[in-house]
PQR file of N, CA, C, O and H, with PARSE charges and radii, in Angstrom:
ATOM      1  N   MET A   1       0.651  -1.011   0.059 -0.4000 1.5000
ATOM      2  CA  MET A   1       0.387   0.181   0.467 -0.0000 2.0000
ATOM      3  C   MET A   1       0.716   1.259  -0.096  0.5500 1.7000
ATOM      4  O   MET A   1       1.563   1.723   0.667 -0.5500 1.4000
ATOM      5  N   MET A   2       0.599   1.934  -0.910 -0.4000 1.5000
ATOM      6  CA  MET A   2       1.355   3.407  -1.255 -0.0000 2.0000
ATOM      7  C   MET A   2       0.834   3.922  -0.471  0.5500 1.7000
ATOM      8  O   MET A   2      -0.374   3.742  -0.314 -0.5500 1.4000
ATOM      9  H   MET A   2      -0.089   1.557  -1.531  0.4000 1.0000
ATOM     10  N   LYS A   3       1.875   5.141   0.676 -0.4000 1.5000
ATOM     11  CA  LYS A   3       1.309   5.594   1.630 -0.0000 2.0000
ATOM     12  C   LYS A   3       1.168   7.592   0.252  0.5500 1.7000
ATOM     13  O   LYS A   3       1.634   7.954  -0.829 -0.5500 1.4000
ATOM     14  H   LYS A   3       2.856   5.288   0.548  0.4000 1.0000
ATOM     15  N   ILE A   4       0.419   8.068   1.137 -0.4000 1.5000
ATOM     16  CA  ILE A   4      -0.383   9.614   0.192 -0.0000 2.0000
ATOM     17  C   ILE A   4       0.904  10.280   0.959  0.5500 1.7000
ATOM     18  O   ILE A   4       0.993  10.040   2.163 -0.5500 1.4000
ATOM     19  H   ILE A   4       0.041   7.774   2.015  0.4000 1.0000
ATOM     20  N   PRO A   5       1.749  10.970   0.444 -0.5600 1.5000
ATOM     21  CA  PRO A   5       1.925  11.753  -0.081  0.2800 2.0000
ATOM     22  C   PRO A   5       1.823  13.260   1.032  0.5500 1.7000
ATOM     23  O   PRO A   5       0.850  13.864   0.580 -0.5500 1.4000
ATOM     24  N   LYS A   6       2.395  14.098   2.255 -0.4000 1.5000
ATOM     25  CA  LYS A   6       1.917  15.458   2.212 -0.0000 2.0000
ATOM     26  C   LYS A   6       2.878  16.349   2.252  0.5500 1.7000
ATOM     27  O   LYS A   6       4.102  16.216   2.218 -0.5500 1.4000
ATOM     28  H   LYS A   6       3.185  13.608   2.622  0.4000 1.0000
ATOM     29  N   CYS A   7       1.825  17.782   2.369 -0.4000 1.5000
ATOM     30  CA  CYS A   7       2.187  19.118   2.461 -0.0000 2.0000
ATOM     31  C   CYS A   7       3.320  19.157   2.937  0.5500 1.7000
ATOM     32  O   CYS A   7       3.375  18.507   3.980 -0.5500 1.4000
ATOM     33  H   CYS A   7       0.831  17.890   2.396  0.4000 1.0000
ATOM     34  N   ASP A   8       4.596  19.788   2.553 -0.4000 1.5000
ATOM     35  CA  ASP A   8       6.022  19.272   4.114 -0.0000 2.0000
ATOM     36  C   ASP A   8       6.109  21.185   3.773  0.5500 1.7000
ATOM     37  O   ASP A   8       7.207  21.600   3.401 -0.5500 1.4000
ATOM     38  H   ASP A   8       4.551  20.316   1.705  0.4000 1.0000
ATOM     39  N   TYR A   9       5.330  21.876   3.875 -0.4000 1.5000
ATOM     40  CA  TYR A   9       6.241  23.252   3.457 -0.0000 2.0000
ATOM     41  C   TYR A   9       6.382  23.868   4.808  0.5500 1.7000
ATOM     42  O   TYR A   9       5.422  24.099   5.544 -0.5500 1.4000
ATOM     43  H   TYR A   9       4.438  21.539   4.177  0.4000 1.0000
ATOM     44  N   HIS A  10       7.593  24.116   5.088 -0.4000 1.5000
ATOM     45  CA  HIS A  10       8.111  24.875   6.431 -0.0000 2.0000
ATOM     46  C   HIS A  10       7.926  23.614   7.418  0.5500 1.7000
ATOM     47  O   HIS A  10       7.704  23.906   8.593 -0.5500 1.4000
ATOM     48  H   HIS A  10       8.373  23.929   4.490  0.4000 1.0000
ATOM     49  N   GLY A  11       7.978  22.539   7.156 -0.4000 1.5000
ATOM     50  CA  GLY A  11       6.961  21.647   8.256 -0.0000 2.0000
ATOM     51  C   GLY A  11       6.319  21.648   9.319  0.5500 1.7000
ATOM     52  O   GLY A  11       6.511  21.128  10.418 -0.5500 1.4000
ATOM     53  H   GLY A  11       8.159  22.302   6.201  0.4000 1.0000
ATOM     54  N   THR A  12       5.127  22.607   8.677 -0.4000 1.5000
ATOM     55  CA  THR A  12       3.945  23.089   9.545 -0.0000 2.0000
ATOM     56  C   THR A  12       3.049  22.452   8.687  0.5500 1.7000
ATOM     57  O   THR A  12       2.182  21.835   9.305 -0.5500 1.4000
ATOM     58  H   THR A  12       4.970  23.029   7.784  0.4000 1.0000
ATOM     59  N   CYS A  13       2.984  22.408   7.768 -0.4000 1.5000
ATOM     60  CA  CYS A  13       1.142  21.705   7.141 -0.0000 2.0000
ATOM     61  C   CYS A  13       0.855  20.169   7.312  0.5500 1.7000
ATOM     62  O   CYS A  13       1.391  19.086   7.548 -0.5500 1.4000
ATOM     63  H   CYS A  13       3.688  22.909   7.266  0.4000 1.0000
ATOM     64  N   LYS A  14       0.285  20.462   7.182 -0.4000 1.5000
ATOM     65  CA  LYS A  14       0.040  18.645   7.204 -0.0000 2.0000
ATOM     66  C   LYS A  14      -0.864  17.809   6.016  0.5500 1.7000
ATOM     67  O   LYS A  14      -0.906  16.598   5.801 -0.5500 1.4000
ATOM     68  H   LYS A  14      -0.150  21.342   6.990  0.4000 1.0000
ATOM     69  N   ASN A  15      -1.607  18.991   5.297 -0.4000 1.5000
ATOM     70  CA  ASN A  15      -2.547  18.826   3.929 -0.0000 2.0000
ATOM     71  C   ASN A  15      -2.076  17.558   3.646  0.5500 1.7000
ATOM     72  O   ASN A  15      -1.307  16.915   4.361 -0.5500 1.4000
ATOM     73  H   ASN A  15      -1.573  19.975   5.472  0.4000 1.0000
ATOM     74  N   LYS A  16      -2.717  17.087   2.215 -0.4000 1.5000
ATOM     75  CA  LYS A  16      -2.763  16.018   1.305 -0.0000 2.0000
ATOM     76  C   LYS A  16      -1.736  16.585  -0.002  0.5500 1.7000
ATOM     77  O   LYS A  16      -1.981  17.778  -0.179 -0.5500 1.4000
ATOM     78  H   LYS A  16      -3.340  17.610   1.634  0.4000 1.0000
ATOM     79  N   ALA A  17      -1.172  16.319  -0.508 -0.4000 1.5000
ATOM     80  CA  ALA A  17       0.007  16.569  -1.295 -0.0000 2.0000
ATOM     81  C   ALA A  17      -0.664  16.926  -2.245  0.5500 1.7000
ATOM     82  O   ALA A  17      -1.877  16.783  -2.097 -0.5500 1.4000
ATOM     83  H   ALA A  17      -0.973  15.350  -0.364  0.4000 1.0000
ATOM     84  N   TYR A  18      -0.207  17.482  -3.493 -0.4000 1.5000
ATOM     85  CA  TYR A  18      -1.542  17.873  -4.720 -0.0000 2.0000
ATOM     86  C   TYR A  18      -0.284  18.366  -5.985  0.5500 1.7000
ATOM     87  O   TYR A  18      -0.711  18.431  -7.137 -0.5500 1.4000
ATOM     88  H   TYR A  18       0.779  17.598  -3.613  0.4000 1.0000
ATOM     89  N   ARG A  19       1.486  18.759  -5.712 -0.4000 1.5000
ATOM     90  CA  ARG A  19       2.249  19.230  -7.073 -0.0000 2.0000
ATOM     91  C   ARG A  19       3.390  18.576  -5.974  0.5500 1.7000
ATOM     92  O   ARG A  19       3.135  18.721  -4.779 -0.5500 1.4000
ATOM     93  H   ARG A  19       1.833  18.707  -4.775  0.4000 1.0000
ATOM     94  N   GLU A  20       4.511  17.936  -6.323 -0.4000 1.5000
ATOM     95  CA  GLU A  20       5.837  17.954  -6.383 -0.0000 2.0000
ATOM     96  C   GLU A  20       6.581  18.942  -6.714  0.5500 1.7000
ATOM     97  O   GLU A  20       6.427  19.040  -7.931 -0.5500 1.4000
ATOM     98  H   GLU A  20       4.718  17.819  -7.295  0.4000 1.0000
ATOM     99  N   VAL A  21       7.238  19.672  -6.397 -0.4000 1.5000
ATOM    100  CA  VAL A  21       8.025  21.362  -6.844 -0.0000 2.0000
ATOM    101  C   VAL A  21       9.445  21.176  -6.923  0.5500 1.7000
ATOM    102  O   VAL A  21       9.813  20.212  -6.252 -0.5500 1.4000
ATOM    103  H   VAL A  21       7.363  19.592  -5.408  0.4000 1.0000
ATOM    104  N   PHE A  22      10.359  21.781  -7.520 -0.4000 1.5000
ATOM    105  CA  PHE A  22      11.412  20.821  -7.954 -0.0000 2.0000
ATOM    106  C   PHE A  22      12.223  22.389  -7.914  0.5500 1.7000
ATOM    107  O   PHE A  22      12.958  22.510  -8.894 -0.5500 1.4000
ATOM    108  H   PHE A  22      10.060  22.564  -8.065  0.4000 1.0000
ATOM    109  N   PRO A  23      12.234  23.534  -7.036 -0.5600 1.5000
ATOM    110  CA  PRO A  23      12.898  24.795  -7.042  0.2800 2.0000
ATOM    111  C   PRO A  23      14.290  24.439  -7.531  0.5500 1.7000
ATOM    112  O   PRO A  23      14.696  25.472  -8.063 -0.5500 1.4000
ATOM    113  N   SER A  24      15.086  23.647  -7.609 -0.4000 1.5000
ATOM    114  CA  SER A  24      16.786  23.483  -8.110 -0.0000 2.0000
ATOM    115  C   SER A  24      16.483  23.477  -9.389  0.5500 1.7000
ATOM    116  O   SER A  24      16.785  24.595  -9.808 -0.5500 1.4000
ATOM    117  H   SER A  24      14.755  22.808  -7.177  0.4000 1.0000
ATOM    118  N   LEU A  25      16.119  22.934 -10.112 -0.4000 1.5000
ATOM    119  CA  LEU A  25      15.412  22.645 -11.589 -0.0000 2.0000
ATOM    120  C   LEU A  25      16.540  24.476 -12.089  0.5500 1.7000
ATOM    121  O   LEU A  25      17.487  24.672 -12.850 -0.5500 1.4000
ATOM    122  H   LEU A  25      15.874  22.026  -9.771  0.4000 1.0000
ATOM    123  N   LEU A  26      15.786  25.323 -11.230 -0.4000 1.5000
ATOM    124  CA  LEU A  26      16.205  26.684 -11.210 -0.0000 2.0000
ATOM    125  C   LEU A  26      16.968  27.216 -11.649  0.5500 1.7000
ATOM    126  O   LEU A  26      16.953  28.198 -12.391 -0.5500 1.4000
ATOM    127  H   LEU A  26      15.017  25.163 -10.612  0.4000 1.0000
ATOM    128  N   GLY A  27      18.365  26.169 -10.926 -0.4000 1.5000
ATOM    129  CA  GLY A  27      19.149  27.275 -11.026 -0.0000 2.0000
ATOM    130  C   GLY A  27      19.638  28.154  -9.949  0.5500 1.7000
ATOM    131  O   GLY A  27      18.829  28.446  -9.069 -0.5500 1.4000
ATOM    132  H   GLY A  27      18.377  25.370 -10.324  0.4000 1.0000
ATOM    133  N   GLY A  28      20.975  28.673  -9.873 -0.4000 1.5000
ATOM    134  CA  GLY A  28      21.179  30.120  -9.233 -0.0000 2.0000
ATOM    135  C   GLY A  28      21.063  29.334  -7.500  0.5500 1.7000
ATOM    136  O   GLY A  28      21.409  28.250  -7.029 -0.5500 1.4000
ATOM    137  H   GLY A  28      21.632  28.436 -10.588  0.4000 1.0000
ATOM    138  N   LYS A  29      20.186  30.933  -6.805 -0.4000 1.5000
ATOM    139  CA  LYS A  29      19.786  30.511  -5.227 -0.0000 2.0000
ATOM    140  C   LYS A  29      19.605  29.539  -4.954  0.5500 1.7000
ATOM    141  O   LYS A  29      19.899  29.126  -3.832 -0.5500 1.4000
ATOM    142  H   LYS A  29      19.905  31.813  -7.187  0.4000 1.0000
ATOM    143  N   TYR A  30      18.836  28.508  -6.230 -0.4000 1.5000
ATOM    144  CA  TYR A  30      17.983  27.560  -5.375 -0.0000 2.0000
ATOM    145  C   TYR A  30      18.479  26.577  -5.429  0.5500 1.7000
ATOM    146  O   TYR A  30      17.928  25.728  -4.728 -0.5500 1.4000
ATOM    147  H   TYR A  30      18.597  28.843  -7.141  0.4000 1.0000
ATOM    148  N   LYS A  31      19.735  26.094  -6.227 -0.4000 1.5000
ATOM    149  CA  LYS A  31      19.917  25.098  -7.042 -0.0000 2.0000
ATOM    150  C   LYS A  31      20.823  23.766  -5.453  0.5500 1.7000
ATOM    151  O   LYS A  31      21.740  22.985  -5.704 -0.5500 1.4000
ATOM    152  H   LYS A  31      20.182  26.784  -6.796  0.4000 1.0000
ATOM    153  N   ASN A  32      20.286  23.909  -4.273 -0.4000 1.5000
ATOM    154  CA  ASN A  32      20.439  23.506  -3.347 -0.0000 2.0000
ATOM    155  C   ASN A  32      18.640  22.933  -2.970  0.5500 1.7000
ATOM    156  O   ASN A  32      18.381  22.181  -2.031 -0.5500 1.4000
ATOM    157  H   ASN A  32      19.541  24.544  -4.069  0.4000 1.0000
ATOM    158  N   ARG A  33      18.071  23.237  -3.493 -0.4000 1.5000
ATOM    159  CA  ARG A  33      17.288  23.081  -2.303 -0.0000 2.0000
ATOM    160  C   ARG A  33      16.234  21.874  -2.603  0.5500 1.7000
ATOM    161  O   ARG A  33      15.230  21.556  -1.964 -0.5500 1.4000
ATOM    162  H   ARG A  33      18.281  23.848  -4.257  0.4000 1.0000
ATOM    163  N   GLY A  34      16.876  21.221  -3.961 -0.4000 1.5000
ATOM    164  CA  GLY A  34      15.912  19.702  -3.755 -0.0000 2.0000
ATOM    165  C   GLY A  34      14.171  19.858  -4.281  0.5500 1.7000
ATOM    166  O   GLY A  34      13.667  20.775  -4.929 -0.5500 1.4000
ATOM    167  H   GLY A  34      17.691  21.479  -4.480  0.4000 1.0000
ATOM    168  N   TRP A  35      13.741  19.029  -3.915 -0.4000 1.5000
ATOM    169  CA  TRP A  35      12.561  19.272  -4.067 -0.0000 2.0000
ATOM    170  C   TRP A  35      11.557  19.079  -2.878  0.5500 1.7000
ATOM    171  O   TRP A  35      12.096  18.968  -1.777 -0.5500 1.4000
ATOM    172  H   TRP A  35      14.151  18.284  -3.388  0.4000 1.0000
ATOM    173  N   SER A  36      10.078  19.016  -2.916 -0.4000 1.5000
ATOM    174  CA  SER A  36       9.029  18.755  -1.570 -0.0000 2.0000
ATOM    175  C   SER A  36       8.117  18.836  -2.134  0.5500 1.7000
ATOM    176  O   SER A  36       8.149  19.274  -3.284 -0.5500 1.4000
ATOM    177  H   SER A  36       9.640  19.106  -3.810  0.4000 1.0000
ATOM    178  N   TYR A  37       6.837  18.406  -1.482 -0.4000 1.5000
ATOM    179  CA  TYR A  37       5.580  18.305  -1.600 -0.0000 2.0000
ATOM    180  C   TYR A  37       5.016  19.240  -1.511  0.5500 1.7000
ATOM    181  O   TYR A  37       5.208  19.742  -0.403 -0.5500 1.4000
ATOM    182  H   TYR A  37       6.811  18.050  -0.548  0.4000 1.0000
ATOM    183  N   LEU A  38       3.993  20.128  -2.476 -0.4000 1.5000
ATOM    184  CA  LEU A  38       2.907  21.193  -1.603 -0.0000 2.0000
ATOM    185  C   LEU A  38       2.232  21.208  -2.280  0.5500 1.7000
ATOM    186  O   LEU A  38       2.352  21.223  -3.505 -0.5500 1.4000
ATOM    187  H   LEU A  38       3.838  19.721  -3.376  0.4000 1.0000
ATOM    188  N   CYS A  39       0.223  21.206  -0.837 -0.4000 1.5000
ATOM    189  CA  CYS A  39      -0.877  21.015  -1.409 -0.0000 2.0000
ATOM    190  C   CYS A  39      -1.105  21.878  -2.191  0.5500 1.7000
ATOM    191  O   CYS A  39      -0.223  22.642  -2.583 -0.5500 1.4000
ATOM    192  H   CYS A  39       0.126  21.194   0.158  0.4000 1.0000
ATOM    193  N   ARG A  40      -2.133  21.929  -2.519 -0.4000 1.5000
ATOM    194  CA  ARG A  40      -2.890  24.041  -3.306 -0.0000 2.0000
ATOM    195  C   ARG A  40      -2.955  24.828  -2.908  0.5500 1.7000
ATOM    196  O   ARG A  40      -3.070  25.679  -3.789 -0.5500 1.4000
ATOM    197  H   ARG A  40      -2.849  21.309  -2.200  0.4000 1.0000
ATOM    198  N   LYS A  41      -2.965  25.312  -1.838 -0.4000 1.5000
ATOM    199  CA  LYS A  41      -2.783  26.441  -1.584 -0.0000 2.0000
ATOM    200  C   LYS A  41      -1.123  26.635  -1.180  0.5500 1.7000
ATOM    201  O   LYS A  41      -0.827  27.830  -1.171 -0.5500 1.4000
ATOM    202  H   LYS A  41      -2.871  24.620  -1.122  0.4000 1.0000
ATOM    203  N   HIS A  42      -0.306  25.990  -0.941 -0.4000 1.5000
ATOM    204  CA  HIS A  42       0.827  26.482  -0.932 -0.0000 2.0000
ATOM    205  C   HIS A  42       1.799  25.739  -2.505  0.5500 1.7000
ATOM    206  O   HIS A  42       2.960  25.357  -2.647 -0.5500 1.4000
ATOM    207  H   HIS A  42      -0.546  25.019  -0.948  0.4000 1.0000
ATOM    208  N   TYR A  43       1.099  25.786  -3.052 -0.4000 1.5000
ATOM    209  CA  TYR A  43       1.627  25.556  -4.517 -0.0000 2.0000
ATOM    210  C   TYR A  43       0.844  26.884  -4.967  0.5500 1.7000
ATOM    211  O   TYR A  43       1.629  27.682  -5.478 -0.5500 1.4000
ATOM    212  H   TYR A  43       0.155  26.096  -2.937  0.4000 1.0000
ATOM    213  N   SER A  44       0.022  27.172  -4.940 -0.4000 1.5000
ATOM    214  CA  SER A  44      -0.008  28.450  -5.304 -0.0000 2.0000
ATOM    215  C   SER A  44       0.499  29.679  -5.345  0.5500 1.7000
ATOM    216  O   SER A  44       0.732  30.504  -6.229 -0.5500 1.4000
ATOM    217  H   SER A  44      -0.616  26.524  -4.525  0.4000 1.0000
ATOM    218  N   GLN A  45       0.683  29.581  -3.568 -0.4000 1.5000
ATOM    219  CA  GLN A  45       1.227  30.788  -2.802 -0.0000 2.0000
ATOM    220  C   GLN A  45       2.736  30.933  -3.993  0.5500 1.7000
ATOM    221  O   GLN A  45       3.020  31.849  -4.765 -0.5500 1.4000
ATOM    222  H   GLN A  45       0.494  28.911  -2.850  0.4000 1.0000
ATOM    223  N   GLU A  46       3.350  29.814  -3.752 -0.4000 1.5000
ATOM    224  CA  GLU A  46       5.216  29.597  -4.577 -0.0000 2.0000
ATOM    225  C   GLU A  46       4.938  29.741  -6.258  0.5500 1.7000
ATOM    226  O   GLU A  46       5.825  30.364  -6.842 -0.5500 1.4000
ATOM    227  H   GLU A  46       3.118  29.070  -3.125  0.4000 1.0000
ATOM    228  N   GLN A  47       3.936  29.296  -7.011 -0.4000 1.5000
ATOM    229  CA  GLN A  47       3.618  29.627  -7.957 -0.0000 2.0000
ATOM    230  C   GLN A  47       3.962  31.630  -8.008  0.5500 1.7000
ATOM    231  O   GLN A  47       4.766  32.287  -8.669 -0.5500 1.4000
ATOM    232  H   GLN A  47       3.216  28.791  -6.536  0.4000 1.0000
ATOM    233  N   LYS A  48       3.477  31.818  -7.530 -0.4000 1.5000
ATOM    234  CA  LYS A  48       3.007  33.238  -7.716 -0.0000 2.0000
ATOM    235  C   LYS A  48       4.121  34.604  -7.260  0.5500 1.7000
ATOM    236  O   LYS A  48       4.171  35.825  -7.412 -0.5500 1.4000
ATOM    237  H   LYS A  48       2.824  31.284  -6.992  0.4000 1.0000
ATOM    238  N   ARG A  49       5.338  32.955  -6.294 -0.4000 1.5000
ATOM    239  CA  ARG A  49       6.132  33.890  -5.845 -0.0000 2.0000
ATOM    240  C   ARG A  49       7.146  33.496  -6.998  0.5500 1.7000
ATOM    241  O   ARG A  49       7.828  34.356  -7.557 -0.5500 1.4000
ATOM    242  H   ARG A  49       5.298  31.963  -6.171  0.4000 1.0000
ATOM    243  N   PHE A  50       7.193  32.515  -7.236 -0.4000 1.5000
ATOM    244  CA  PHE A  50       8.009  32.446  -8.681 -0.0000 2.0000
ATOM    245  C   PHE A  50       7.840  32.718  -9.728  0.5500 1.7000
ATOM    246  O   PHE A  50       8.674  32.318 -10.540 -0.5500 1.4000
ATOM    247  H   PHE A  50       6.640  31.816  -6.782  0.4000 1.0000
ATOM    248  N   LYS A  51       6.847  33.409 -10.142 -0.4000 1.5000
ATOM    249  CA  LYS A  51       6.382  34.301 -10.991 -0.0000 2.0000
ATOM    250  C   LYS A  51       5.564  32.905 -12.247  0.5500 1.7000
ATOM    251  O   LYS A  51       5.383  33.097 -13.450 -0.5500 1.4000
ATOM    252  H   LYS A  51       6.169  33.734  -9.482  0.4000 1.0000
ATOM    253  N   GLY A  52       5.238  31.693 -11.533 -0.4000 1.5000
ATOM    254  CA  GLY A  52       4.505  30.772 -12.342 -0.0000 2.0000
ATOM    255  C   GLY A  52       5.368  30.051 -13.551  0.5500 1.7000
ATOM    256  O   GLY A  52       5.154  29.792 -14.735 -0.5500 1.4000
ATOM    257  H   GLY A  52       5.384  31.537 -10.556  0.4000 1.0000
ATOM    258  N   LYS A  53       6.391  29.877 -12.680 -0.4000 1.5000
ATOM    259  CA  LYS A  53       7.840  29.224 -13.507 -0.0000 2.0000
ATOM    260  C   LYS A  53       8.336  28.383 -12.821  0.5500 1.7000
ATOM    261  O   LYS A  53       9.379  27.847 -13.196 -0.5500 1.4000
ATOM    262  H   LYS A  53       6.565  30.088 -11.718  0.4000 1.0000
ATOM    263  N   LEU A  54       7.609  27.959 -11.383 -0.4000 1.5000
ATOM    264  CA  LEU A  54       7.823  27.095 -10.099 -0.0000 2.0000
ATOM    265  C   LEU A  54       8.124  25.555 -10.729  0.5500 1.7000
ATOM    266  O   LEU A  54       7.857  24.708  -9.876 -0.5500 1.4000
ATOM    267  H   LEU A  54       6.762  28.395 -11.078  0.4000 1.0000
ATOM    268  N   PRO A  55       8.773  24.770 -12.423 -0.5600 1.5000
ATOM    269  CA  PRO A  55       9.618  23.620 -12.387  0.2800 2.0000
ATOM    270  C   PRO A  55       8.015  22.071 -10.989  0.5500 1.7000
ATOM    271  O   PRO A  55       7.858  21.767  -9.807 -0.5500 1.4000
ATOM    272  N   ASN A  56       7.455  21.780 -12.212 -0.4000 1.5000
ATOM    273  CA  ASN A  56       6.742  20.463 -10.813 -0.0000 2.0000
ATOM    274  C   ASN A  56       6.229  19.284 -11.469  0.5500 1.7000
ATOM    275  O   ASN A  56       6.698  19.066 -12.586 -0.5500 1.4000
ATOM    276  H   ASN A  56       7.583  22.028 -13.173  0.4000 1.0000
ATOM    277  N   SER A  57       5.336  18.444 -11.006 -0.4000 1.5000
ATOM    278  CA  SER A  57       4.485  17.394 -11.856 -0.0000 2.0000
ATOM    279  C   SER A  57       3.461  16.825 -10.647  0.5500 1.7000
ATOM    280  O   SER A  57       3.652  17.226  -9.499 -0.5500 1.4000
ATOM    281  H   SER A  57       4.955  18.621 -10.098  0.4000 1.0000
ATOM    282  N   ASP A  58       2.524  16.013 -10.892 -0.4000 1.5000
ATOM    283  CA  ASP A  58       1.511  15.539 -10.010 -0.0000 2.0000
ATOM    284  C   ASP A  58       2.471  14.855  -9.032  0.5500 1.7000
ATOM    285  O   ASP A  58       3.626  14.567  -9.346 -0.5500 1.4000
ATOM    286  H   ASP A  58       2.369  15.687 -11.825  0.4000 1.0000
ATOM    287  N   ALA A  59       1.862  14.573  -7.663 -0.4000 1.5000
ATOM    288  CA  ALA A  59       1.742  14.283  -6.404 -0.0000 2.0000
ATOM    289  C   ALA A  59       1.640  12.934  -6.525  0.5500 1.7000
ATOM    290  O   ALA A  59       2.684  12.353  -6.229 -0.5500 1.4000
ATOM    291  H   ALA A  59       0.923  14.806  -7.407  0.4000 1.0000
ATOM    292  N   ASP A  60       0.686  12.199  -6.878 -0.4000 1.5000
ATOM    293  CA  ASP A  60       0.882  11.000  -7.247 -0.0000 2.0000
ATOM    294  C   ASP A  60       1.085  10.515  -8.385  0.5500 1.7000
ATOM    295  O   ASP A  60       1.253   9.303  -8.518 -0.5500 1.4000
ATOM    296  H   ASP A  60      -0.162  12.672  -7.118  0.4000 1.0000
TER
END
């Protein structure tokens, strides 16, 4: 049985993950950020912050 990933936004959110994001692919100061799971709320916040250029894929 596969475990459903949870949002790991700053370690405080426990909602079901919506997207897996890869800020390290942007390079520059984000090159060491790796990847993380984000819920719908935090995903839209981060997309605004990165001006819609945050690399991502479905969390499932």
